[in-house]
DSSP file (Angstrom, degrees, kcal/mol; ACC not computed):
  #  RESIDUE AA STRUCTURE BP1 BP2  ACC     N-H-->O    O-->H-N    N-H-->O    O-->H-N    TCO  KAPPA ALPHA  PHI   PSI    X-CA   Y-CA   Z-CA
    1    1 A M              0   0    0      0, 0.0     2,-0.2     0, 0.0     0, 0.0   0.000 360.0 360.0 360.0 134.9   22.7   36.2    4.7
    2    2 A L        -     0   0    0      1,-0.0     2,-0.6    34,-0.0    34,-0.0  -0.563 360.0-143.1 -84.0 148.1   24.7   33.1    5.6
    3    3 A H        -     0   0    0     -2,-0.2     2,-0.5     2,-0.0    -1,-0.0  -0.942   9.9-155.3-110.3 107.2   26.0   30.8    2.9
    4    4 A Y        -     0   0    0     -2,-0.6    32,-0.3     1,-0.1     3,-0.0  -0.737   6.9-170.3 -86.9 124.5   25.9   27.1    3.8
    5    5 A T        +     0   0    0     30,-1.3     2,-0.3    -2,-0.5    31,-0.2   0.625  63.5  39.3 -94.4 -12.2   28.4   25.2    1.9
    6    6 A T  E     -A   35   0A   0     29,-1.6    29,-3.1     2,-0.0     2,-0.4  -0.999  60.1-163.9-138.3 135.1   27.6   21.5    2.7
    7    7 A N  E     -A   34   0A   0     -2,-0.3     2,-0.3    27,-0.2    27,-0.2  -0.969   1.1-168.7-118.3 141.2   24.2   19.7    3.1
    8    8 A D  E     -A   33   0A   0     25,-2.6    25,-3.1    -2,-0.4     2,-0.4  -0.905  13.1-149.2-112.4 149.2   23.6   16.3    4.6
    9    9 A Y  E     -AB  32  77A   0     68,-0.6    68,-2.6    -2,-0.3     2,-0.3  -0.970  14.9-171.4-124.7 141.8   20.2   14.6    4.2
   10   10 A S  E     -AB  31  76A   0     21,-2.4    21,-2.1    -2,-0.4     2,-0.4  -0.953  16.5-163.2-135.9 152.1   18.7   12.3    6.7
   11   11 A Y  E     +AB  30  75A   0     64,-2.2    64,-3.2    -2,-0.3     2,-0.3  -0.979  17.8 177.6-124.1 135.0   15.7    9.8    7.0
   12   12 A S  E     -AB  29  74A   0     17,-1.8    17,-2.4    -2,-0.4     2,-0.3  -0.996   7.4-174.2-142.7 150.5   14.5    8.7   10.4
   13   13 A R  E     -AB  28  73A   0     60,-2.2    60,-2.8    -2,-0.3     2,-0.4  -0.990   5.0-162.8-138.6 142.5   11.7    6.4   11.6
   14   14 A I  E     -AB  27  72A   0     13,-2.8    13,-1.7    -2,-0.3     2,-0.4  -0.992   6.4-174.0-129.5 137.2   10.4    5.5   15.0
   15   15 A K  E     +A   26   0A   0     56,-1.6     2,-0.4    -2,-0.4    11,-0.2  -0.998  20.7 172.0-122.6 125.7    8.1    2.6   16.0
   16   16 A N  E     -A   25   0A   0      9,-2.9     9,-3.0    -2,-0.4     2,-0.4  -0.954  30.4-136.1-146.7 124.3    7.1    2.8   19.6
   17   17 A L  E     -A   24   0A   0     -2,-0.4     2,-0.8     7,-0.2     7,-0.2  -0.577  11.7-159.3 -70.3 125.9    4.7    0.9   21.8
   18   18 A R  E >>> -A   23   0A   0      5,-3.2     5,-1.8    -2,-0.4     4,-1.5  -0.787  12.9-179.7-108.9  86.7    2.6    3.1   24.1
   19   19 A D  T 345S+     0   0    0     -2,-0.8    -1,-0.2     1,-0.3     3,-0.2   0.871  76.4  56.7 -50.5 -46.2    1.6    0.6   26.8
   20   20 A E  T 345S+     0   0    0      1,-0.2    -1,-0.3    -3,-0.1    -2,-0.0   0.862 117.4  34.9 -63.9 -29.0   -0.4    3.0   28.9
   21   21 A E  T <45S-     0   0    0     -3,-0.8    -1,-0.2     2,-0.2    -2,-0.2   0.621 103.4-126.2 -93.9 -12.4   -2.5    3.9   25.9
   22   22 A G  T  <5S+     0   0    0     -4,-1.5    36,-2.4     1,-0.3    37,-0.3   0.844  70.6 119.4  67.9  36.6   -2.6    0.4   24.2
   23   23 A T  E   < -AC  18  57A   0     -5,-1.8    -5,-3.2    34,-0.3     2,-0.5  -0.859  60.9-133.4-128.6 162.2   -1.4    2.0   21.0
   24   24 A M  E     -AC  17  56A   0     32,-2.4    32,-2.4    -2,-0.3     2,-0.4  -0.988  23.2-153.1-115.7 124.7    1.5    1.8   18.6
   25   25 A F  E     -AC  16  55A   0     -9,-3.0    -9,-2.9    -2,-0.5     2,-0.4  -0.790   9.3-170.8-101.9 137.8    3.1    5.0   17.4
   26   26 A F  E     +AC  15  54A   0     28,-2.7    28,-1.5    -2,-0.4     2,-0.3  -0.953   6.2 177.2-124.9 145.0    4.9    5.5   14.1
   27   27 A F  E     +AC  14  53A   0    -13,-1.7   -13,-2.8    -2,-0.4     2,-0.3  -0.991   2.9 179.2-149.0 137.4    6.9    8.6   13.1
   28   28 A V  E     +AC  13  52A   0     24,-2.6    24,-2.4    -2,-0.3     2,-0.3  -0.997   6.5 176.1-140.9 142.7    8.9    9.4   10.0
   29   29 A D  E     -AC  12  51A   0    -17,-2.4   -17,-1.8    -2,-0.3     2,-0.4  -0.997  22.3-149.6-148.2 156.1   10.8   12.4    9.0
   30   30 A L  E     +AC  11  50A   0     20,-2.6    19,-2.6    -2,-0.3    20,-1.8  -0.982  25.6 178.7-122.2 134.5   13.2   14.0    6.3
   31   31 A T  E     -AC  10  48A   0    -21,-2.1   -21,-2.4    -2,-0.4     2,-0.5  -0.988  22.8-146.8-140.3 139.2   15.7   16.5    7.4
   32   32 A I  E     -AC   9  47A   0     15,-2.4    15,-3.0    -2,-0.3     2,-0.5  -0.938  13.5-158.2-106.8 130.6   18.4   18.6    5.7
   33   33 A I  E     -AC   8  46A   0    -25,-3.1   -25,-2.6    -2,-0.5     2,-0.4  -0.951  10.8-161.6-111.6 119.1   21.4   19.4    7.7
   34   34 A Q  E     -AC   7  45A   0     11,-2.7    11,-2.9    -2,-0.5     2,-0.4  -0.807   2.3-161.1-109.5 136.1   23.3   22.4    6.5
   35   35 A Y  E     -AC   6  44A   0    -29,-3.1   -29,-1.6    -2,-0.4   -30,-1.3  -0.931   7.1-174.6-120.0 141.8   27.0   23.3    7.4
   36   36 A Q  E     - C   0  43A   0      7,-2.7     7,-3.4    -2,-0.4     2,-0.4  -0.997  23.4-130.9-131.9 132.6   28.8   26.6    7.2
   37   37 A R  E     - C   0  42A   0     -2,-0.4     2,-0.4     5,-0.2     5,-0.2  -0.692  22.8-177.4 -76.9 128.1   32.6   27.0    7.9
   38   38 A L  E >   - C   0  41A   0      3,-2.9     3,-1.9    -2,-0.4     2,-0.4  -0.802  58.1 -69.9-127.2  87.9   33.3   29.9   10.2
   39   39 A G  T 3  S-     0   0    0     -2,-0.4    -1,-0.1     1,-0.2     0, 0.0  -0.505 116.8 -12.5  64.2-120.7   37.0   30.2   10.6
   40   40 A D  T 3  S+     0   0    0     -2,-0.4    -1,-0.2    -3,-0.1     2,-0.2   0.505 130.8  66.0 -90.5  -5.2   38.1   27.2   12.7
   41   41 A S  E <  S-C   38   0A   0     -3,-1.9    -3,-2.9     2,-0.0     2,-0.4  -0.609  72.6-133.3-116.5 170.7   34.6   26.1   13.7
   42   42 A V  E     -C   37   0A   0     -5,-0.2     2,-0.4    -2,-0.2    -5,-0.2  -0.997  11.8-143.9-126.9 127.4   31.5   24.8   11.7
   43   43 A R  E     -C   36   0A   0     -7,-3.4    -7,-2.7    -2,-0.4     2,-0.5  -0.828  17.3-155.8 -95.5 132.9   28.0   26.2   12.2
   44   44 A K  E     -C   35   0A   0     -2,-0.4     2,-0.5    -9,-0.2    -9,-0.2  -0.949  10.5-172.9-110.4 120.2   25.2   23.5   11.9
   45   45 A K  E     -C   34   0A   0    -11,-2.9   -11,-2.7    -2,-0.5     2,-0.5  -0.972  10.3-154.2-119.3 119.6   21.7   24.2   11.0
   46   46 A V  E     -C   33   0A   0     -2,-0.5   -13,-0.2   -13,-0.2    -2,-0.0  -0.857   9.4-170.5 -95.3 120.6   19.0   21.4   11.1
   47   47 A N  E     -C   32   0A   0    -15,-3.0   -15,-2.4    -2,-0.5     2,-0.3  -0.891  11.9-152.8-113.6  94.2   16.1   21.9    8.8
   48   48 A P  E     +C   31   0A   0      0, 0.0   -17,-0.2     0, 0.0     3,-0.1  -0.556  19.7 175.2 -69.3 128.0   13.1   19.4    9.3
   49   49 A I  E     +     0   0A   0    -19,-2.6     2,-0.3     1,-0.4   -18,-0.2   0.791  60.0   9.2-104.0 -40.2   11.5   19.3    5.8
   50   50 A F  E     +C   30   0A   0    -20,-1.8   -20,-2.6     2,-0.0    -1,-0.4  -0.996  59.6 175.8-147.4 137.6    8.8   16.6    6.2
   51   51 A A  E     +C   29   0A   0     -2,-0.3     2,-0.3   -22,-0.2   -22,-0.2  -0.989   2.4 176.0-144.6 141.9    7.3   14.8    9.1
   52   52 A H  E     -C   28   0A   0    -24,-2.4   -24,-2.6    -2,-0.3     2,-0.3  -0.994   4.5-172.5-149.3 142.5    4.4   12.3    9.4
   53   53 A S  E     -C   27   0A   0     -2,-0.3     2,-0.3   -26,-0.2   -26,-0.2  -0.932   4.6-172.6-137.3 157.0    3.0   10.3   12.2
   54   54 A K  E     -C   26   0A   0    -28,-1.5   -28,-2.7    -2,-0.3     2,-0.4  -0.983   5.9-161.9-144.0 152.0    0.4    7.4   12.7
   55   55 A V  E     -C   25   0A   0     -2,-0.3   -30,-0.2   -30,-0.2    -2,-0.0  -0.994   9.5-175.8-134.5 128.6   -1.1    5.8   15.7
   56   56 A F  E     -C   24   0A   0    -32,-2.4   -32,-2.4    -2,-0.4     2,-0.1  -0.969  32.6-113.8-123.7 140.1   -3.0    2.5   15.7
   57   57 A P  E >   -C   23   0A   0      0, 0.0     3,-2.1     0, 0.0     4,-0.3  -0.479  38.3-115.6 -59.7 141.8   -4.7    0.7   18.5
   58   58 A I  G >  S+     0   0    0    -36,-2.4     3,-1.4     1,-0.3   -35,-0.1   0.909 115.0  53.2 -55.7 -42.4   -2.7   -2.5   19.2
   59   59 A G  G 3  S+     0   0    0    -37,-0.3    -1,-0.3     1,-0.3   -36,-0.1   0.602 112.2  44.8 -70.9 -10.1   -5.6   -4.7   18.1
   60   60 A E  G <  S+     0   0    0     -3,-2.1    -1,-0.3     2,-0.1    -2,-0.2   0.205  76.8 136.4-116.6  17.0   -6.0   -2.9   14.8
   61   61 A L    <   -     0   0    0     -3,-1.4     5,-0.1    -4,-0.3    -3,-0.0  -0.504  57.4-122.6 -71.0 116.4   -2.3   -2.7   13.8
   62   62 A P    >>  -     0   0    0      0, 0.0     4,-1.8     0, 0.0     3,-0.7  -0.261  18.9-121.1 -58.7 148.4   -2.0   -3.6   10.1
   63   63 A R  H 3> S+     0   0    0      1,-0.2     4,-1.2     2,-0.2    -2,-0.1   0.859 109.9  58.5 -59.7 -39.7    0.4   -6.5    9.5
   64   64 A K  H 34 S+     0   0    0      1,-0.2     4,-0.3     2,-0.2    -1,-0.2   0.818 107.9  46.5 -60.6 -31.8    2.7   -4.5    7.3
   65   65 A Y  H X4 S+     0   0    0     -3,-0.7     3,-1.3     1,-0.2    -1,-0.2   0.854 106.7  57.6 -77.4 -37.8    3.3   -2.0   10.1
   66   66 A N  H 3< S+     0   0    0     -4,-1.8    -2,-0.2     1,-0.3    -1,-0.2   0.698  96.4  64.6 -65.4 -18.8    3.9   -4.7   12.7
   67   67 A S  T 3< S+     0   0    0     -4,-1.2    -1,-0.3     2,-0.1    -2,-0.2   0.681  80.8  98.9 -76.1 -19.9    6.7   -6.1   10.5
   68   68 A L  S <  S-     0   0    0     -3,-1.3    30,-0.1    -4,-0.3    -3,-0.0  -0.417  88.0 -99.3 -70.6 147.0    8.8   -2.9   11.0
   69   69 A P        -     0   0    0      0, 0.0     2,-1.6     0, 0.0    -1,-0.1  -0.314  29.3-118.2 -65.0 143.4   11.5   -3.2   13.8
   70   70 A D  S    S+     0   0    0     -3,-0.1     2,-0.3   -56,-0.1   -54,-0.1  -0.678  81.3  77.6 -83.3  92.3   10.6   -1.7   17.2
   71   71 A D  S    S-     0   0    0     -2,-1.6   -56,-1.6     2,-0.0     2,-0.5  -0.956  87.9 -77.2-174.4 176.5   13.3    0.9   17.2
   72   72 A V  E     -B   14   0A   0     -2,-0.3     2,-0.5   -58,-0.2   -58,-0.2  -0.932  42.7-161.6 -99.2 122.2   14.6    4.2   15.9
   73   73 A V  E     +B   13   0A   0    -60,-2.8   -60,-2.2    -2,-0.5     2,-0.4  -0.949  10.7 179.2-108.6 124.9   15.9    4.0   12.4
   74   74 A Y  E     +B   12   0A   0     -2,-0.5     2,-0.4   -62,-0.2   -62,-0.2  -0.995   1.6 177.5-133.4 131.6   18.3    6.6   11.1
   75   75 A Y  E     -B   11   0A   0    -64,-3.2   -64,-2.2    -2,-0.4     2,-0.6  -0.988  26.5-140.2-130.2 139.1   19.9    6.8    7.6
   76   76 A S  E     -B   10   0A   0     -2,-0.4     2,-0.3   -66,-0.2   -66,-0.3  -0.852  39.2-173.1 -81.8 128.6   22.1    9.3    6.0
   77   77 A I  E     -B    9   0A   0    -68,-2.6   -68,-0.6    -2,-0.6    24,-0.0  -0.808  22.2 -97.3-123.8 167.0   20.8    9.4    2.5
   78   78 A T     >  -     0   0    0     -2,-0.3     4,-2.4     1,-0.1     5,-0.1  -0.274  33.7-112.5 -69.0 160.7   21.8   11.0   -0.9
   79   79 A K  H  > S+     0   0    0      2,-0.2     4,-2.6     1,-0.2     5,-0.2   0.890 121.8  52.8 -60.1 -39.0   20.3   14.1   -2.3
   80   80 A E  H  > S+     0   0    0      2,-0.2     4,-2.3     1,-0.2    -1,-0.2   0.916 108.9  47.9 -67.5 -43.0   18.7   11.9   -5.0
   81   81 A E  H  > S+     0   0    0      2,-0.2     4,-2.8     1,-0.2     5,-0.3   0.929 112.7  50.7 -62.6 -43.0   17.1    9.6   -2.3
   82   82 A F  H  X S+     0   0    0     -4,-2.4     4,-2.9     1,-0.2     5,-0.2   0.947 109.0  50.0 -57.2 -46.5   15.9   12.6   -0.4
   83   83 A T  H  X S+     0   0    0     -4,-2.6     4,-2.0     1,-0.2    -1,-0.2   0.891 113.4  46.1 -62.1 -39.2   14.3   14.1   -3.5
   84   84 A K  H  X S+     0   0    0     -4,-2.3     4,-2.3     2,-0.2    -1,-0.2   0.909 113.8  47.3 -67.1 -39.0   12.5   10.8   -4.2
   85   85 A L  H  X S+     0   0    0     -4,-2.8     4,-1.6     2,-0.2    -2,-0.2   0.857 111.4  52.1 -73.0 -33.8   11.4   10.3   -0.7
   86   86 A L  H  X S+     0   0    0     -4,-2.9     4,-0.6    -5,-0.3    -1,-0.2   0.889 111.1  47.9 -59.8 -44.5   10.1   14.0   -0.6
   87   87 A S  H >X S+     0   0    0     -4,-2.0     4,-1.2    -5,-0.2     3,-1.0   0.914 110.1  50.9 -61.9 -46.5    8.2   13.4   -3.8
   88   88 A L  H 3X S+     0   0    0     -4,-2.3     4,-3.1     1,-0.3     7,-0.2   0.816 100.3  66.1 -64.9 -29.3    6.7   10.2   -2.5
   89   89 A S  H 3< S+     0   0    0     -4,-1.6    -1,-0.3     1,-0.2    -2,-0.2   0.758 101.7  47.3 -66.7 -23.7    5.6   12.1    0.7
   90   90 A T  H << S+     0   0    0     -3,-1.0    -1,-0.2    -4,-0.6    -2,-0.2   0.775 117.7  42.8 -84.2 -32.7    3.2   14.2   -1.3
   91   91 A E  H  < S-     0   0    0     -4,-1.2    -2,-0.2     1,-0.2    -3,-0.1   0.939 141.0 -12.6 -80.5 -49.9    1.8   11.1   -3.1
   92   92 A D    ><  -     0   0    0     -4,-3.1     3,-1.9    -5,-0.1     4,-0.4  -0.621  59.2-171.6-154.2  84.9    1.5    8.6   -0.3
   93   93 A P  G >  S+     0   0    0      0, 0.0     3,-1.1     0, 0.0     4,-0.4   0.731  83.2  68.0 -64.3 -22.2    3.3    9.6    3.0
   94   94 A D  G >  S+     0   0    0      1,-0.2     3,-1.3     2,-0.2     4,-0.3   0.816  87.1  67.1 -64.3 -27.5    2.6    6.2    4.6
   95   95 A K  G X  S+     0   0    0     -3,-1.9     3,-1.7     1,-0.3    -1,-0.2   0.770  84.6  71.4 -65.1 -24.0    4.9    4.6    2.1
   96   96 A L  G X  S+     0   0    0     -3,-1.1     3,-1.3    -4,-0.4    -1,-0.3   0.748  84.0  70.2 -66.4 -19.8    7.9    6.4    3.8
   97   97 A F  G <  S+     0   0    0     -3,-1.3    -1,-0.3    -4,-0.4    -2,-0.2   0.752  98.1  51.1 -59.0 -25.8    7.5    4.1    6.8
   98   98 A F  G <  S+     0   0    0     -3,-1.7    -1,-0.2    -4,-0.3     2,-0.2   0.180  78.4 120.9-105.7  16.8    8.8    1.3    4.6
   99   99 A F    <   +     0   0    0     -3,-1.3     2,-0.3     2,-0.0    -3,-0.0  -0.596  34.1 164.8 -79.0 142.9   11.9    2.8    3.2
  100  100 A H              0   0    0     -2,-0.2    -2,-0.0     1,-0.0   -25,-0.0  -0.979 360.0 360.0-156.1 157.0   15.2    1.0    4.0
  101  101 A K              0   0    0     -2,-0.3    -1,-0.0   -24,-0.0    -2,-0.0   0.345 360.0 360.0-110.7 360.0   18.8    0.9    2.8
């Protein structure tokens, strides 16, 4: 069994217009990236822990979602932030779309 010595935690969010479908796509995920030193190299293992998506027809897009930037957002976060967001994901996963640093 491999022992990973370092963990990084990440949050990412996507807001994307799907013109051909006339919809707006939202995606959020929480990931743990584990690193293991192997001599002079480092092995990296990416573990997606939580993912959530929503799709709205353009005419029915709630205002709060419309205010999010049209972009891919990526944050390196602390273990404490990760734990709080993971807990929030079980209570109300839609709230994860509105996390920012």
